[in-house]
N, C-alpha and C positions, 0 to 999 in steps of 0.2 A: 837456833838462830838468836842473835842478839836483840834484846828488846829495844825499840826505838826510844830516844830521849823524849820526844814529844809524842804523846799518845792522842790521836785524833778522837774527837767526840763522835760517838756513833750516830748522832742526829745531824751531822753536817750535810748540806750547808745550813747555817743557822739563820741566814737572812738572804733573800733573793729579791729580784725586781717584782715578783708576784706579791710580796709582802708589803709593798709600798703603796699607800693610798693615793698617789699622784703619779703621772706618767714618767717613768724612768726606764732605762734599758740595761743598766748594770747597777750592782751594789757591791762596793769593794773598798779596800784600803782605808779602814776605819781607825780613827783615834779612839782610845778607851779611857774611862775614868770611873771611879767609884764616888758617889755623892749620896749622902744620907742613906747608906746601906744598899743603894741600888747601882746597877751597872749602866753607864751611859756610853752609847756608841755614836760618834759622829762619823758618818760614812760618806764616801764619794759616790756620786751617781752620774752617769751620762744622760743627757737629754737627747732628743731625737735630732738635734743639730750637731751632735758630737762633742758639745762643750759640757763641762762638769759643774755640778752644784754640790752642796753638802746637806745631808739629811741627818735626822736624829732618831735613834731608837733606844728604848729603855727596857731593862730586864731586872727581875728580882733575884735570879739565880746565875746570871752570866751566860745562860744557854738559850733561853726562850725570850726573844726580843719582840717588842711591839713598836712599830714605827709611828712617829708623830704624824699628824694629818697634813703638815705642810713642811717645806724645806726649812732647815735651820739657818743656813747662809746661802745667799745667791750673789753673783757678782754685783758690786756696787754700781749705782746708776749715775753718780755725780762725784766731782772732786778728784783728788789724786788717786783714790782707790779705784774709781771707775776706769781711769786711764790705764792702770796696770792689771786690771782683772777682766778686761774686755773678752778674753778668750776662755775664761772659766777659772774656777778655784778647785784645788785638788789636794788629796793626800794629807789630811789633817793629823796632827799629833796634839795630845792634851797633857798638860803638866799642872798638877795642883801644887801651888806654892803660896804660903802666907794667906790662906783663905780664899784665894782666887784660882780659877782654872784658866791657864794660858793656853791658847790655841795657835799653833803655827800651821800655815798652809801654803801651798804653792799657788802663786798667782801668775796666770799666763796672759800675755798680750803680744802685740806686734813687736814689742821691745824685748821679748824674751820671757824667761821665768825668774821670778824673785820670791822671797819669803815674806808673807804677811804675818802679822801678829795681832791677835784679837784676845778678848777676855770675857769671861762670864762668871757670875757668882752662883747662878741657880739653874742654868741650862734652859732658861725661859727667854732671856734677852742676851744679846751679844753686842760688844762694843769693839770696833776696830781701833788699834793703837797706832801702828806704824808699819811701814815696810822696813825690815831689819837687815836686808841684804840688797845688793845691786844684782843685776843679771850677770851670769846665769847661775843660780843656786837652787838646790832642792833639798829635801830630806832633812829639815831642821828639827832637832829635838832639844828641849831645854831640861836641864837637870832639875829635880824637884826640891832643891834647897840651894840657898846661896852658899858659896864656898869662899872663905876669906872675905866675906861681905859682897861678893860679886855674883851676878847671874852668870851661868855657864851654859854654852850650847855646843852641840855637834852639828855639822852640816856637810854637804858634799857639793862643791863647785864643779862646773864643767870646765876642764882644762886639759890640754895635751902635754903640759909641762910635768904635772904629777897626775896622771890620768885617773879621773873619777875616784878620788881618795877622800878620806874623812879628815876634817879639820876641827879644831876646837877654838872658840872665841869667847871673850868675856865682856861684861857690861855692868855698869853701876846703876843704870836707870831703865834698862830694857829698850832704850831708844838708840843710843850710841854704843857701838860694839867695836872691840879692837883686841890687840895682843894675840892675833891669830897665829896658829902654828899647825902644821900637819902632824897627825898622830897615828894614822894607819893607812896603808896602801894595799891595793890588790896584790895577790901573791902569784908569781909566774907559774904557769903550767899547773894550775890548781883550780878547784871548783869555783873560786871567786876571782879568777885572774883578769877578767875583762873590766869590771867595775864593782865598787862597793858603795854602800850608803847607810847612814843611820836608819834604824827601823823604829822600834818602840822606844818610848821615853825610858831612859835608864832608871833602874831602881836599886836601892841600897841593900847590900848583904853585909854580913860580918867580915867578908874578905875583900870587898870592894864594890864599886858600882858595876852592875851587870847591864850590858848593852846588847840587845838582840838586833843584828844588822842583816842586810840583804847582800848577797853576792851574785854576780852574773858570770856565766860561762857561755862562750860562743861556740856553736856547733854548726855543721853543714846544714842542719835542719832548723837553724834559728837559735835564739838565746834561751838559756834556762836560768830562771831566778830561784835561788835557794836561800835559806836562812842559816845564820851562824851566830856565835856568841863571843863577846869580848869582855874582859874585866879591867876596869879602870881603878886606879888608886883612889881611896876615899878622900884624902887630903889634897892630892894633886892629880886630878882626872886627866891631865895631859899625859900622864905616865900610864901606859897600858901594861898591866901585870901579866896578861896572857890572852891569846886569841885561839879559840878552838880550831884544831887542824881539820876536823871533819865537819860537814854541815849537820845541822840538827833537824832540818826539814827540807824535803824536796817535793816537787810535783809528782804525785802518784795516783790520786783518785781522779775519776773522770772530770769532776768539776774544777780540778787544778790543771789538768793536762789540756783540756779542750774548752775554749771560750773566746771571749773578745780578744785576748792575747794568750796564745797557747803557752803551756809550761811555765806557769808563774805561781809562786807563793810569795806574798809580799805583806809584811807586817808594818803597821803604824801604831800598834797598841798592845800592851800586856799588863795584866793585873796580878801583882804578887799577893798571895793569900797568907793568912795566919798559920796555916798548917804546913808551911814550908814548900808549897807548890806555887806555880805561876800559870795563870791562864794566858795563853798566847793566841791572839786573834790575827787572822791573815785573809787577804783577798785571794781567791782562787781564780786563776786565768783572767784577772781583771773583770770578773763577772759576778761572783757571789762572795759571801762572808763565811768563814770557817773558824773553828776554835779547837784548841788542843791544850793538854795539861802536861807540864814537865815538873820534875823535882828541881828546886833551885840548887841544891847541893850537886846534882848531876851536871848542871850547866857550869857551875863554878869549877868543879873537878875537871871538866873538859878543857876549860881555859887554862888552868894551872898545871895540869899533868899530861895533857895531850895537845900541845900547842904548835903554832906556826909563828914565824916572825911577824911583828906588827908593821915594820917598815923595811 
């Protein structure tokens, strides 16, 4: 039997609601970063009213996490942020760039969902910057360095014109974004044929920017969320060099198959390591946090030598 590309950690799940020192009912879809040698996890959690907040957990080894004693971010109470975060904040991604950690998150309100941008330097305090999309957008990830002097992001708008596809957009100041173009679509009669979206913050390899994304397939028993990989050109990330034809992870363990939302593996964070591996973190069934390890070369090879069309 072929070895899986992503090898699950034997101690999964690594974080559950029982590990959080304040009342929550789920722990999932966490952005990840390394800061001063430690692993920082900003996770999404449902409260008992069904709305989401963001918590923080820290680890020395990337596997054993301890949650902070209070939430990291909760919906704003005043101003423009309160207006668009009324129904909760969700699915953070973290990007370290120029000494700051940028956090993108989904902000929900009666006006739809749009992407908020915040920043931190030490994971002790956080400052909101702006809303960087209109409604309805989700799954925004920012590349961890400027390209040709510009910030670059991937996101996924909701639209029936190019259904649930991945777009790229550029900015000079993190506030105003433009030059948008579509770079990747769901692939018909395929494991990601219903919708796709950026997952973890892309990271640099010698062959290109590696992006781990989620793809959704609709069945008579509901939707299945899986993970795949795509490789973007280093100098022109709008150019996709390859998309892996097969998924790299699908729901298999009980905590991925059964939970708040069944049959889901959903990533918002991955940490590339110096030994040529990457730790991939994913929410299982919108209920718990899991981790697995893959060889970066295996993911790159999948994209370049076993691919499917990007568009």
